[in-house]
C-alpha positions in Angstrom: -43.3 19.7 -11.2 -40.1 17.7 -11.4 -40.2 13.8 -11.7 -38.9 13.5 -8.2 -41.6 15.9 -6.8 -44.4 13.9 -8.8 -43.1 10.7 -7.3 -43.0 12.1 -3.7 -46.9 13.0 -4.2 -47.7 9.9 -5.7 -45.9 8.0 -2.8 -47.7 10.2 -0.1 -51.0 9.7 -1.7 -50.6 5.9 -1.6 -49.6 5.7 1.8 -52.5 7.7 2.9 -54.9 5.5 0.9 -53.2 2.5 2.4 -53.7 3.8 5.9 -57.4 4.5 5.3 -58.1 1.2 3.5 -56.3 -1.0 6.2 -57.0 0.9 9.3 -53.3 0.6 10.1 -51.5 2.7 12.5 -47.9 4.1 12.0 -46.2 2.1 14.6 -47.4 -1.0 13.1 -45.7 0.1 9.8 -42.7 0.9 11.4 -42.5 -2.4 13.3 -43.2 -4.3 10.1 -40.5 -2.5 8.3 -38.3 -3.4 11.0 -39.2 -7.1 10.8 -38.4 -6.9 7.1 -34.7 -5.7 7.9 -34.4 -8.0 10.9 -33.3 -11.2 9.1 -32.5 -14.2 11.1 -28.9 -15.0 11.5 -27.6 -18.7 11.2 -25.7 -20.2 13.9 -24.3 -23.7 13.4 -23.4 -26.3 16.2 -21.2 -29.5 15.8 -21.5 -32.0 18.6 -21.4 -35.9 18.9 -24.0 -38.3 20.4 -25.1 -37.9 23.8 -22.6 -34.7 24.3 -25.5 -32.5 24.5 -29.3 -33.1 25.3 -31.1 -33.3 22.0 -34.3 -32.1 23.7 -32.6 -28.9 24.8 -31.1 -28.4 21.3 -34.6 -28.5 20.0 -35.7 -25.6 22.2 -33.1 -23.1 21.1 -35.1 -21.8 18.0 -38.0 -20.9 20.4 -35.5 -19.4 23.2 -33.8 -17.3 20.3 -36.3 -16.6 17.6 -34.0 -14.2 15.6 -31.5 -17.3 15.1 -31.7 -20.0 12.6 -30.0 -22.8 14.8 -28.5 -25.8 13.1 -27.3 -28.5 15.3 -25.5 -31.3 13.4 -24.5 -34.6 15.2 -21.1 -35.5 13.9 -20.7 -39.4 13.6 -17.5 -41.3 13.3 -14.1 -39.6 14.5 -15.5 -36.4 15.9 -11.9 -35.0 16.6 -10.8 -35.7 13.1 -13.6 -34.1 11.3 -13.3 -30.9 13.6 -9.5 -30.8 13.2 -9.7 -31.3 9.2 -12.2 -28.4 9.1 -10.2 -26.1 11.2 -6.9 -27.0 9.2 -8.5 -26.5 5.9 -10.4 -23.3 7.1 -13.7 -24.5 5.5 -17.1 -25.4 6.6 -16.2 -24.4 10.2 -19.3 -24.2 12.4 -20.0 -21.4 14.8 -20.1 -23.6 18.0 -18.2 -26.9 18.7 -18.0 -29.5 21.3 -14.7 -30.4 22.7 -13.9 -33.5 24.6 -11.7 -33.9 27.7 -8.7 -33.7 25.4 -9.4 -30.0 25.2 -5.7 -29.3 25.8 -4.7 -30.9 22.4 -6.5 -27.8 20.8 -4.4 -25.2 22.7 -1.8 -25.0 19.8 -4.8 -23.8 17.7 -6.3 -21.6 20.3 -6.1 -18.7 17.8 -9.1 -20.7 16.0 -11.4 -20.0 19.1 -12.7 -16.8 20.3 -11.5 -15.8 23.8 -14.8 -16.0 25.5 -13.9 -13.3 28.0 -14.5 -10.8 25.0 -18.1 -12.0 25.0 -18.8 -11.9 28.9 -17.5 -15.2 30.0 -15.8 -13.6 33.1 -19.2 -13.0 34.7 -19.9 -16.6 34.4 -16.8 -18.1 36.1 -17.9 -18.2 39.5 -21.0 -20.4 38.6 -18.9 -23.3 37.4 -16.5 -25.8 39.5 -13.2 -24.0 39.5 -10.9 -26.9 38.2 -13.3 -27.4 35.3 -13.2 -23.9 34.3 -9.4 -23.8 34.6 -9.2 -26.8 31.9 -10.5 -24.5 29.4 -8.0 -21.7 29.8 -5.1 -21.7 27.2 -1.5 -21.0 28.1 -1.9 -17.6 27.2 -5.1 -17.2 29.8 -7.4 -17.1 26.9 -11.0 -19.0 27.8 -11.6 -20.9 24.7 -14.6 -22.9 26.0 -17.6 -23.0 28.4 -17.7 -26.2 30.8 -20.3 -28.7 29.7 -20.3 -32.0 31.8 -17.7 -33.6 34.2 -16.7 -37.0 35.2 -16.1 -37.5 38.9 -14.9 -41.0 39.5 -16.2 -43.4 42.3 -16.2 -47.1 43.1 -18.8 -49.1 41.4 -19.4 -52.4 43.1 -21.8 -55.3 43.5 -23.2 -55.9 46.9 -24.1 -59.7 46.6 -20.6 -60.4 45.4 -18.9 -58.3 48.0 -21.0 -60.1 50.6 -20.1 -63.3 49.2 -16.5 -62.6 49.7 -17.0 -61.1 53.2 -16.7 -57.7 52.3 -18.9 -54.9 53.7 -21.8 -53.9 51.5 -23.1 -50.4 52.8 -21.3 -47.4 50.9 -20.2 -45.9 54.1 -18.6 -49.0 55.3 -17.2 -49.9 51.9 -15.6 -46.4 51.7 -14.1 -46.9 55.2 -12.8 -50.3 54.5 -11.3 -49.3 51.0 -9.7 -46.1 51.7 -6.5 -46.5 49.6 -5.3 -48.8 46.5 -3.5 -51.0 49.0 -7.0 -51.6 50.8 -8.5 -52.4 47.4 -5.9 -54.7 46.4 -6.1 -56.6 49.7 -10.0 -57.0 49.0 -9.3 -58.1 45.6 -7.0 -60.9 47.1 -10.0 -61.7 49.5 -12.4 -61.9 46.7 -10.3 -64.2 44.6 -9.6 -66.6 47.6 -13.3 -66.6 48.5 -14.5 -67.4 45.0 -11.5 -69.5 44.0 -10.6 -67.0 41.2 -14.1 -67.0 39.6 -14.8 -63.5 40.5 -12.5 -60.4 40.0 -12.5 -57.0 41.9 -10.7 -55.3 38.8 -11.9 -55.3 35.2 -8.4 -54.4 33.7 -5.2 -52.8 34.6 -5.4 -50.0 32.1 -8.5 -48.8 34.0 -6.6 -48.9 37.1 -3.8 -46.9 35.9 -6.2 -44.3 34.5 -8.2 -43.9 37.5 -5.0 -43.6 39.7 -3.6 -41.0 37.5 -7.1 -39.2 37.4 -6.5 -38.8 41.3 -3.1 -37.5 41.0 -2.5 -33.5 41.1 0.5 -34.0 38.9 0.3 -35.8 35.5 2.5 -35.8 32.5 3.8 -32.5 32.3 4.7 -29.5 34.5 4.4 -26.0 33.4 5.7 -24.6 30.9 5.5 -28.1 29.2 8.3 -29.9 31.1 7.8 -33.6 30.7 7.4 -35.3 33.9 5.7 -38.6 32.9 8.7 -40.6 34.0 8.6 -39.5 37.6 7.1 -41.1 41.0 3.4 -40.0 40.3 3.1 -41.9 37.0 5.5 -44.8 38.1 3.2 -45.2 41.0 0.0 -45.7 38.9 2.1 -48.1 36.8 3.3 -50.3 39.5 -0.3 -50.6 41.2 -1.4 -51.9 37.6 1.3 -54.2 37.3 0.9 -55.5 41.0 -2.8 -56.2 40.2 -1.6 -58.2 37.1 1.0 -60.2 38.9 -1.7 -61.1 41.7 -3.9 -62.2 39.0 -6.7 -59.9 40.4 -7.8 -58.6 37.0 -10.5 -60.1 34.7 -8.5 -58.7 31.7 -11.8 -57.2 30.2 -10.9 -54.2 28.0 -13.0 -51.4 29.0 -16.2 -50.9 27.1 -15.6 -54.0 24.9 -18.1 -56.9 24.6 -15.9 -59.1 27.0 -16.3 -56.1 29.7 -20.1 -55.9 29.2 -20.2 -59.8 29.4 -18.1 -59.7 32.6 -20.4 -57.1 34.3 -23.5 -59.1 33.2 -22.2 -62.3 34.2 -20.7 -61.5 37.8 -17.2 -62.2 36.9 -16.3 -58.6 37.7 -17.5 -57.3 41.2 -16.4 -53.9 40.9 -14.4 -51.2 38.9 -13.4 -47.4 39.5 -14.6 -45.0 36.9 -16.3 -41.7 35.9 -19.9 -41.0 36.6 -21.0 -41.3 32.8 -20.2 -45.1 33.3 -23.6 -45.4 34.9 -25.3 -45.5 31.7 -22.8 -47.8 30.2 -23.2 -50.2 33.2 -26.9 -50.3 32.8 -26.8 -50.8 29.1 -24.2 -53.7 29.5 -25.6 -55.4 32.7 -29.6 -54.5 32.9 -30.0 -58.0 34.3 -28.0 -57.0 37.6 -30.4 -53.9 38.2 -30.5 -53.4 42.1 -27.3 -55.1 42.9 -24.8 -52.3 42.4 -23.9 -49.2 44.7 -21.6 -46.4 44.7 -18.9 -45.4 47.1 -16.0 -43.0 47.0 -13.1 -44.3 45.0 -10.1 -45.7 47.0 -7.4 -42.9 46.9 -9.6 -40.0 46.8 -11.3 -37.7 44.3 -10.4 -37.6 40.8 -12.1 -36.9 37.2 -12.5 -39.0 34.2 -13.8 -37.2 31.1 -16.0 -34.2 30.6 -16.5 -31.9 27.5 -16.7 -28.0 26.8 -18.4 -25.8 24.0 -16.4 -23.3 22.1 -17.1 -20.4 19.8 -15.1 -20.6 16.5 -13.0 -17.6 15.2 -14.6 -18.4 11.9 -18.2 -17.6 13.3 -19.9 -14.7 11.9 -22.1 -14.2 14.9 -19.8 -15.0 17.9 -22.1 -13.0 20.5 -25.3 -15.1 19.3 -23.2 -18.2 19.5 -22.1 -17.5 22.8 -25.6 -16.7 24.1 -26.8 -20.1 23.0 -24.0 -21.8 24.7 -24.4 -19.8 27.8 -28.1 -20.9 27.9 -27.6 -24.6 26.9 -25.0 -24.7 29.9 -26.8 -22.8 32.4 -27.4 -24.6 35.9 -31.0 -25.3 35.3 -30.2 -26.7 31.8 -27.2 -28.8 33.1 -29.8 -30.4 35.7 -32.0 -31.3 32.8 -29.2 -32.7 31.0 -28.3 -34.8 33.7 -31.8 -36.1 34.3 -32.4 -36.9 30.6 -28.9 -37.6 29.3 -26.8 -38.5 32.4 -24.6 -35.7 31.8 -23.2 -34.8 34.9 -23.2 -31.0 35.7 -20.2 -28.6 35.9 -22.5 -25.8 37.1 -22.3 -25.5 40.9 -25.9 -24.5 41.5 -26.8 -27.8 39.5 -24.7 -30.0 42.1 -27.5 -29.6 44.7 -30.4 -29.4 42.4 -33.5 -31.4 43.6 -33.5 -32.9 39.9 -30.1 -34.9 40.6 -31.0 -36.0 44.1 -33.3 -38.7 43.1 -33.2 -42.4 44.1 -31.9 -44.7 41.5 -33.5 -48.2 41.2 -30.5 -49.7 39.5 -28.5 -48.9 42.3 -30.8 -50.3 45.0 -32.4 -46.9 45.6 -29.3 -45.3 46.4 -29.0 -41.4 45.8 -25.6 -41.7 44.0 -25.4 -37.9 43.2 -24.8 -37.2 46.9 -21.3 -39.0 46.3 -20.5 -37.8 42.9 -21.3 -34.1 43.8 -19.1 -34.2 46.7 -16.2 -35.8 44.8 -16.6 -33.1 42.0 -16.4 -30.2 44.6 -13.1 -31.7 45.8 -11.1 -32.3 42.6 -7.9 -30.5 42.3 -6.7 -28.6 39.1 -4.1 -30.5 37.0 -1.7 -29.3 34.4 -2.1 -30.9 31.0 -0.9 -29.8 27.5 -1.4 -30.8 23.9 0.9 -33.8 24.3 -0.9 -35.4 27.2 -2.8 -37.8 25.1 0.3 -38.8 23.3 2.0 -39.9 26.5 -1.2 -41.6 27.8 -1.5 -43.6 24.6 1.9 -45.0 24.8 1.5 -45.9 28.4 -1.5 -47.6 27.8 0.0 -49.7 25.1 2.7 -50.7 27.6 0.2 -51.8 30.1 -1.5 -53.8 27.5 1.4 -55.7 26.7 1.8 -56.7 30.4 -1.9 -57.9 30.7 -2.3 -59.4 27.6 1.4 -60.7 26.8 2.6 -61.0 30.2 5.4 -58.7 29.4 8.0 -57.7 32.2 6.8 -54.5 33.9 10.1 -53.0 34.2 11.0 -53.7 30.4 7.6 -52.3 29.4 8.1 -49.1 31.4 11.5 -48.6 29.8 10.2 -49.3 26.4 7.2 -46.8 26.9 9.6 -44.1 28.1 11.9 -44.4 25.2 8.8 -44.5 22.8 7.4 -41.5 24.6 10.8 -39.4 23.9 10.8 -40.5 20.3 7.1 -39.1 19.8 7.7 -36.1 21.7 10.6 -35.1 19.7 8.7 -35.1 16.4 
C-alpha cells in the first residue's frame, strides 16, 4: 500500500471514530467547515461628531455578523483629514461621511465608487430628488447616499414679537413675513418698539447665506461658468447691507459665544436657519424654553447643510460597505436618527413618520416637523461645483467687513469680486 493510500485509510478511520464518539452529523461538519472559511471582513467608517447616530452604529455588528465594523469618530478638521488620506492613498476607510460641500470632492470623484454599480439606482426614488442630485458628479456618477438635510425656517420668540406688536401664531407670522422686505419692515418695527434693545436679525452673513439658500441660481452655472457677480448674488448682498445700514442686526457672529448670549438674553428675537439649529438653540438658550416657535422663512423654501455617505475606491469590500450605508440611511433609521440626534431625514418615507410628528416643549408644544417636512419637499435643485465654497468664503469676508468695520457695501462688493477672480484663476 502506498503512503498516500495509507493516509486515506487512516483519515477515513479517524472520521468514522469521530462521528461515533461525538454523535455529530455530516451536515454539522459541513457547516463547521464552512464557518472556518467564512472569515469576517473588516469595514471601516470615518464620520464626525453628531453626523451619524452612535446608537445605530453600535448595532451594525449585530445586523451584519459577517462584518467586523469599525466606526471612527474623527475630531478636528474632518475635511482636512479625509483629503490628506485620499491624496496620500494611505489609511483610506471604506465608508466616509461628506458634508454639504460634497461638490468640492467632484474633482476627485474617481476616488469614490459609483454607487449605481452596487445597486443605488433602486434606492433613488426613496429620497428627496434635490438631495439625491447633490451627490451626482458632473459625469453623472453617484458618489454618495443622502444622509440628513437642512431645510430652513424662521425661528422666533413669541414674547418678543408680542412686545413689538407683531403676530405670534406661526400661520399669522408666515402670512405677515412672506418676503425679506416684510421681514426688514418688521425689524424696523422691533427696533422702534424696543428702542433698539432687541434685534430681529442675528448677523448679516446669516441673512446673505439664507437668501442664497433659497435661490435656484448660486455661484456657477453648468458647465462651471461663474455667475457669482450676477443679480441673484447681488440681491442677497444688498439685503444684507441694507439690514446693516438700518442697524437691525445684533452683529452676533453665528454660533459664537456672543451669538449664544444674544439668544439667551433676548437681544435677538429671531433668525432664519437650518433645522439643525434647533439643537444649537436649545444648547445656547435653554432658559428661553417654551418661548420659541417655527414658521416658514420669508422668501420661500431653502436648504442649509446636510451630509452624505460615500464608499471609497480603496475599499476591498465595497458591496458590504454599501449594504451598511443602505441600512444606516434607510427611512426607518433616519427617523430614529432624527428622534435621537436631531438629524433631519432625506428619505421621503421618514418625512411623514409619526416619530417626527411629536410636540416639542422647547417650541411651546409646536410640532415643528410639519413645517420643516413641507419645506424639504419643495426645495429646488441647485448647481454647485468644487469652487462654490471659495466664492462663498470671499463674499462672507466682505460682508464681515461691512458689519464689523462699516465698510462701504459697493466697494466691498467690488473688492470681493476681484478677489474671487484671483482665487478662481489659480
